[in-house]
N, C-alpha and C positions, 0 to 999 in steps of 0.2 A: 086442561092439558097438564100432564106431569112429565117433567124431563129430569133425568138423573144421569150422572156420569160415574162410572165405576172404573178405576184405573188399575185394579189388581187382576192377576190372571185367574181364569176359571177354566176348568176342564169340561168340555161339552162333548161327550162321547157319542151322543146320538146325532151329531151333525158331521158331515163329511168334510170338516175343516180341522184346523189346528187349535191350540189353546187360545182362548180369548185374551186379548191384551187390554182392550177398552171397549165399553159399551155405552150407548146413549139411549135411554128409554123415552118413549113418547106414547101417550095414550090419546086416541081419537075416538069419536063417536061415529060408528058406521051402522046405518039402519037402526039407530037408537040403542045400539049395543056397544059398550066400551070395547075397543080393540087395541091391543098392544103392538107397537112397532119397536124394533130394536135395530139401531145402526151399530154393527159390530165391527171392530177392528181386531184382526187376528195377529198372532205373533209373527207370522211370515210376511205381513204387510198387506194381506187381502182385506178389502172392505166390502161388507155385505149388508143388505137391508133385509131383515127378517120380519115377517108379519104374521100375526096370529090368524090361523084359519078357522074354519067352522068347527073343526074337531079340537080346537084349543091347542093345536100344535103349531110350532113356528115353521113357516115355509120361506125359503129364500126367494125374494122377488128379483133381486139382481146381485151380481158379485163382480168386483173389479180388483185386479192385481195392481196395487199401488206401491209395490216394493221398489220399483225403479226410482221412486222419489227419494230413496235412502241409500244411494250408491256411495260406497266408501273407496272403491278402487276399481280400475278397469284396465284391460290389456288386450292388445290385438294378437291373434294367433293366425299364422299363415296356414292355409289349407294345403294338404299334400297334392302333388301332381298325380293326375289320374294314371299315368303310365309307370309311375315309380312308387306306388303306394305300398306294395308288398313284394317280397322276393319269393313268396310261396307259389305264385303263378307266373307263367311266362308271358311273352308279349301278346300271345293270342288269348290270354285269360284262362289257360288250362293249368291244372296242377302240374308241378314239375315231374312228379313220378309218372303221370300219365303221358306227359309230353315225351319223356325219354323212351317209352315203349313203342312209339310210332316210328314207322319207316319213313325215309325221305319223301317218297311219293305221296303218302297220305298227309304228311306235314305240309307239303306244297299245296295239295288240294284244300286242306284246312285253311291255309293262309289265303288262298284265292277266295274261298267262301267267306272268310271274315272281311276281306276287302269289299266283296259284293254287298254284304250286309251294311258295312259302313257307308258305302256309296248310296245305297237305298235310303238309309237314314238321313244322309246329307241332302239328297234330292227332296225328301219329304219336308225337311225343315227349311229348304231354300226360300220358298215364298214368304215364310214368317221372318226371314232375315232381311230381305230386300224390299218388301212391300212397304213397311214403315218408313224406310229411308227414302224411297221414291215419292211417298206421300208427304214427306217433310216432317214426320212425327217419329217418335221413338217409344219403345215399350217401357213401361214403368213398373210392371208387376210380373210375377212368375209364380205359377202354382207349385211347381216342383223345383226345389233348389238343390242342385248337385253339390255334394260336399267335397268338391275338388277345386283346385286353383284354376282361375280362368286365364286367358292369354294376356290380358292387360293388368292383372294383379288387383282388380277392384274387389274381387270376392274374397273376403276373409271372415274370420270369426271374431266378434267383439264379445269377450267374456267379461261380465260385470258381477261384482259381489256387493251385496247390500249389508247394512248393519244388522238387519234381521236374520242374517244367515242364509238368505236365498241367493242362488246363483242363476244367472241367465246367460245363454249363448245365443247371440243375435248374428244373423248373416248380414254383411255390410252392403251387399249390392242391392237388395230389395227390402231389407229391414225385417225379414221374417225371423220369428223365434224358432231356433232349432231344438233346444231342450231347456228345461228349467228344473232346478233341484232346490230343496230346502234341507240344509244340513244342521239346522239349529235345534231340532226337536230333542235329540238325545243328550245334549250337553248344556242346554241353556246357553247357546253359542252366540257370541258377538264377534263377527268377522272384522278384521283390521287391515289385512294386507292380501294382495293377490300377486302371485309370481308365476311366470311361465317356466316350469321346471325343465321342460324339454320342447324344443321346436320340432315340427314335423320333419321326418326324414324317411329314407327307404326302410321299410319294415318296422319303423318306430313311429306310432301316432303321437301327436302333440299332447303334452300333459301339463296341467296347471295345478298349482297348490294354493290352498286357502289357509291362511294363518289367522287364527282367532283365539279368543279367550273364553274360557268357561266361567260363567258367573257363579257356579257352585263350588268348584275346587280352586279357581284362579289359575289353573294350568293353561298353557298355550297348546292348542290342538291344531295339528296340520292335517288337512284333508286333501288327498291326491285324487284327481279326477281326470279321466280321459276327455280331452277337449272336444273330440269329434262326437262321441256318443253320450257323454255325461255320466258314464258308469264309473264306479270306483276303479282306480288303477292300483292293482296289487301285483307285486313281484315276489320272488322266492325269499328275499331278504327283508323287504320293506312292506308293511301292511298299508292298507288304504288310509287308515287313521293312526296318527302317531301323537302321543301326548308328551309334551316337554314341561319340565317343572316350572321354568320361568323363561321369558324372552322379552328383553327390553329393546333389542335391536337385531335386525336381520340383515346380513351383509352377503352379497354375492361374491364367491371366491373364484378367481381365475382357474380354469380347468374344469373338467367334467369327470363324472363317475364312469369308469370304463365299461362296466357290464351293461347298465341300462341307459347310458349316455345322457343322464340327467345332470342338471346343474348342481353344484355343491354350495351350501350356505353355511355361514358361521352364525350361530344363534347366540347372542351375548345377553347374559342376564344382568340383573341390577348390581351384582358383585363382580362383574367383568369375568365371570367364568364362561367359557365358550364351549358350546356343544355343536358338533358337526352334524348337519342334516343333508342327506340321509345318513344315519349312523351305521354305515357299512365299512368294511375294510378298504374297499376301493375308494370310497369318498374320503376316508381319513388319510389314505396315502396321497390323494390329490391335494388335500389341505396341507399336509406336511411338506409336500413339494413346493407349495406356493408361499410357505412361511418366510423365506429369506427376503422377499419383496412385499410382504403383506403388512400394511399399516392401516389402521382405522382410527376414526375420530368419533366423538360423541357430542352432539349438540341438539338442543330442542328449543322450540319457541318458548320464550319466557325465561330461559336460562341466563344467568349473568356470567357465564364462562363457556369456553370451548376447550376440550382436552383431546390429546392425541395419544395413541397406544401402539405398542407392538405386542406380539403374542409370544409368551414364554411356554415352551413345550416341556412339561414336567411329566415325562413318561406317558405321552398321549393324554394327559390332563392339561388342557389348554387354558391359560389364564392371561388376561390382558394386563400389560404392564405400562403405566403412564410414562411418556417420554417428554411431553411438553404440555403446557397449559397456558391459556390466555384468559386472564381475569379482566372483565370489563370494568370501567369506572363505576362509581356508585350511582345507583338508580338507572343504570343503562342495562337493557336486556335485549335478547335476540328477538327481532321482529319477523325475519324470514331469512332463508338461506337457500342456495342453489349450488349444485355441483355439475360438472361436465358429464355428459353421457358418453361413456367409454366406447359404446358401439356406434357413435355418430361418425359417418364417413367424412373425410377431409379431402376435398377435391384439389385444393391449392394450398401450398405452404406460404405463399406470399400474395401481396396485392400489387399489381402493376400500376404505376402512376402514369400521368400524362406524358412525362418525359422519358418513358420506357425504363425507368429505374424501378426497383422492387423494394417494398416494405415487407419484411418477413414477419409472419404472424407468430405470436407467442402462444403455443398450444400445449400448455401444461395440463396433463390429465389429472393432476392432483390438486387443481385449483378449487378452493372453496370461496364462494362469494357470500359474504355475511352482511346483512342489513340489521342494524341495531337501532333502538329507540330509547331516548332519555326524555322523560316528561317531568316537568315541575308544575306548580300552580300557575306560573306565568309564562312558561316557555316550553317548546317542543322541538327537538332536534333529531335528525336521522343521520346515522353514520354508516359508511361503507368500508368494510375490510375485505381485502383480497389476501387469502392465507394459503400457504402451501401446507397441505395436510400431513406431509411426511416429516417436515422439519419444524413446522409451526412458525415459519418466517412470515412476517406481514409485509407484503410487497406493495400494498397501496392502502392508504387510509384517508378518507375525505369526509367532510362534514357538510350537512345541508341544514342550515339554521332555519327555523320556522317550519320545518317539515314534520310530518307525523301522520296519524290517522285523522280522517275527516271528522269523526265523532267517536265518543267512547263506545266501544263494542263494535265499531264498524271497521273491519280490516281494510286498510288502504295502502299498505306497504307490500309490494311484491317484487321479486327479483328472479332473473332468468339468465342462464348462460347459454349462448349459441355460438359455436365456432370459437372465435377469439373476441367475441362481444359479450358485454355484461349489460343487461337492461334492468334498470331500477325505476320503479314507479312509486309515488307517494303523493300526499296532499300537502300543498304549501299554504300555511295559515297567514302568510304575509309578515310584515315587520312587527306586528303587535305581539307575536309569540316568538320573536327571534331576538331576544335580548343579548347583550354582550355577556359572554360567559367565559369563565376560565376553565379550560378543559382539564380534567384530572388525568392522572397517568394511567395508561393502559399497561398492566403488568404482564410481561411475557416470561414464563418460567420454563426452563429447559433442563432436562436431566441428561447431561451430555454423556454420562457413563453408559447409558443404556442404548445409545445410538451407535451403530457400527459404521463409523465413518472415519476417514483419515484425519490427520492432525490439521491439515489445511482447511478441510471442510468445517471442523470444529471452530477454528479461529474465525472463519467467515460468519458462522452462525452467531457467535458471541458478539462479533462486531455489529451485525445487523440488529441484534437484540438491543444493544446500547443505542443504536441510532433510533430505533422505534421508541425507546423510552425517552430519549432526549428530545424527540420531535413533539412529544405530548407535553402538556402543562402550559401550552401557549394560549394567549388570549384570542378568541375567535370574534372578529368584529361583526357587527350587524350589517351583513351584506345582502340580506334577503330583499328581493324586489317587492315593490308595493303592488302586489297582485295576489289573489287567492284563487286556488284551483288545483287541479291535478297536473302533475308534471312527470315527465319521463326523462331520465338521465341515461345516456348511452356512453359506455366506455369501450374502447378497442385496445387490446394489448398487442404490442409488437416487441420483437427481440431487441431492437435498437432504435433510437430516435432518428437515426440517419438512414437514408435509403441505401440499398445494396450492401448493408452491413448486417452481419449476423454472427451468432455464437458458433465458432468452428469447433465441432466435436463430433466424433463418430457415434457416441452413445449419449443418452440423456440421463441425468441423475439430479435429484432435488438437492443433493449435497454439494453440487458444483455447478451453480447456475447464477448468472448475473441478473440483477434486478431489471425487470422489463420496463418498457416505455409505454405510457398510456396517453391516448387521445380521448377527450371528454367533451360532451355537448349536452345541453338540456333543452327540452321542448315542452311546451304547454299543450296538454291534451284536453279537449273540450267536454269530455264526458267522464262520469264516475266509473272507475274500473273495479271489477269484482274478481277477475282472474286473468292470468297471462299465460301464453303458450307460444309455440312456434311450429311451423311446418317442417317436414322432414322428407327427403328424397333418397333414392337408393345410392347415388354417387355423390350427392352434395353439390352438384354443378348448378342447379337452379337457384335463383335468388331466394333467400329466406324471407318468409313473411311472419311478422309478429302478430299474434292473435290476441285480442282483448275481449273478455266478457264484460258487458256493460250493464249498468243498473237499469237501463231501459229495456232489458230482456232481449238483447241482441248480441250477436257475435260479429266482431269487426276486425278486419285485417289491415295492417300497415306494412308495406314493403320495407325491408330493412334499409334499402337505399335512401328512403325518406328520412330515416333516423341516423344517417351517416354523420359521425362527428367531424368529418373532413369537409363538410359543406362550407364553401367560402363565404365570407362577409362581402357584400357589395357585388359588383359585376364579376362574373367568372373570367379567368384568364383563358388563353388558348389551351394551356395544359389542363386546366379544370374541365374545359369542354371536351378535350380528348378523353378524359377520364369519366365523362358523363356526370359531372357534379353540377348541381344547380344551387343558386344562392340560398343562404341560410334564412329561414323564417322561423321566428320563435314559436309560432302556433302551428300545430299539425292540423291541416284542414280536414274537415269531416266530409268524406266523399260517400254518398249513399250507395254508389256502385260497388264499393268495397265491403258492403255488408254481407258477410258469409251466410247469415241466416235469412237473407232476403226479406220478405214481408212476414216471416214467421216470428213468433215470440218464443224465446227460450228462457224460461223463468229460472232465476237463481243460479246462474252459472258460477261454479266454484272451481272446476278443474277442466283443463284443456289438454287432450292427448292426441298425438298424431303418429302416423306410420307411413312408410313409403309404399308406393305401388310399383309395378313393373315399369311403368312409364316414368322417366326421369322428371318430366314436367309436373307430375301430379302427385299430390299428397292427400292422404285420407285423414280427416280431422274429426274428432268427436269432442263435444262439450257437454258436460253434465253437471247437474245440481239438483234442482227440483224437477227439471225436464231433462230429456236426453235427446241430443241432436247430432247427426252425422252428416258430413258433406265432403266434397272434394275441392281442393284448392290448387290452383296453378298460378303461382306468383309471376312466372315468366311466360305466361300463356302456354297453350298446348302446342309447343313447337314440334313435338314428335308425334302428333296425332292430327289427322285430317279433321277439318271443321264439320259441324253438323250440316251446314248448307252446301257442302261440297257436291259438285255436279257429277254424281256417280253415273247417272244415265248418259250424260254427255261424254264422259270418259269411255264408257262401254261402247257407245255408238262410234266414237272416234277410232277406237281400237278395231272394231268390226270393219269400218270403212277402210282403215289402213291395211288390214289383212286382205280384204277384197281387192283393193287397189294394187297391192303387191302381187297377188296371184294373176290379175289381169295384165299387169305390166310384164310379168314373167312369161305369160302366154304369148303376148305380141313380140317380146324380145326373142323368144325361141323361134317363133314363126319367121321373123325377119332374118335371124341367123341362118336358118335352113334355106330361105329364099335367096340370100346372098351367095350361099355355097353353090347353088344350081346355076348361077349366072356364068 
């Protein structure tokens, strides 16, 4: 037997596949004749077994699309409503020009006919709707999937892009593939980012954009695709494929392009030169209108610094100008970072306590949560910075001695922002790696001349910078507990440390804000964490659930109430019980009932993404890595949906009996009234 591996690309035009990426050769004896078999891996991620036939030609024995094992980004796309998909037709499905030519009588007859057809279709599908319910089962498959939104909002499109340049659109209700495209053939394309350029609306189908890099030219290529059909999205001013010279960062700009109603993006290159995408006059005007309040920052994993910028408009040549920078101490680098989702709904501005007082949340949309790591031969420490990205002010800085990655090359530091909560997870090595250290100074540099703020705001910023510098350089004692394992630290930010107190202001600005108050608590988690995410609902009323990808190939959910930093030590008081707080326990108990993946194994979870459904109680969650898994989560139970074992038949019979009883009682009451009048 001969086995060989070839890792360079080959062009095989006689096969109905793409360029070869890797092949494995194997020779076996079949009927005494040497026969060659090839396990071929193609550029798009397809794996095929090719075997030599009688005519010495290679025939495909089987083929599998394994590109979903290389997902780099994913996004949910809302499907359009069936009655509002286009303005080209009226409510009866007729073109507007034909509809205007009809007289009122024919339009009325047409409407009655359409109602009759709809009633017939409804009666035809009625048994399929109620028989599974009466039998106690539910349908789990569907041959034809309508590309319109359903009543509960469970049917969406999950668009995923892989590093091989292949794009998949999957329907979330039944998991069926709607369309698949490979865009990597023409450009030696490596996809990096997926953005929803436009959500679905009346007359405007949803559009997604794939940002990738060409391995030939090094340019960034943007591919615009209709999310419903998978076809290229072309307009009068913007082609389907756009090439940008360089793109080191892609930033969503507030506002939309007026003509096509697409989002506007600022594409920043390595020299902080900014290109507006799409490069139309309407998009540039939208970007210029947003410049007075547009600030951005630059940070990457492994960087020893964070920098903030404003945009200098030089005759529509936009250049980023630095206004602040934070240089981390020596040997300290960025391990992970998280920002607030600006589209996240906020249902409550405060938290009602047991004595009916209110702690007002600190909801700064410019908050950057930064987790850094400093490792030496004998120690490992994790630091948390909470930074305002407009001014560069450090509002919170805490150290976790002995914390770090579980092992070299094994990412164990993750951070997440949800509402006013910051969740940080890491591995605690114990006191062996938590030596007494002298913390070096964290240098905060501010270019005050470039920041358009009042004199009072400048003084406050200088004062806060001095405090941040003065607080560093202190000795950190060895306070690490004598325990090893994964830990979760939760912080909650409030405007004031006292209840019923808040910042009185009609407007919010980062240049005039007081330092928030923080509550913090740490919990021990019994499993290795590989990813972290959170549920999301339409109004933000439902309790949030923090989702963890585990090394045991499972997706696990922990209600945010369990990670509450206000959980009391010892027996709870009457006010704690009124607030539904339960005593603090250092270990988060592992409850198998909270396994979102149930008995299924989801290998190599790296990213967790969620979106809201129409139901406030239910969130749609997808976890991907080597596998792809989608489920629904209801942290506060399905309070707005009837349970699966609800007695529909009993309810219908009760209503029927009630209607019959009312009619019988009405008959006898009328009969008695007539009889009494004849007396």
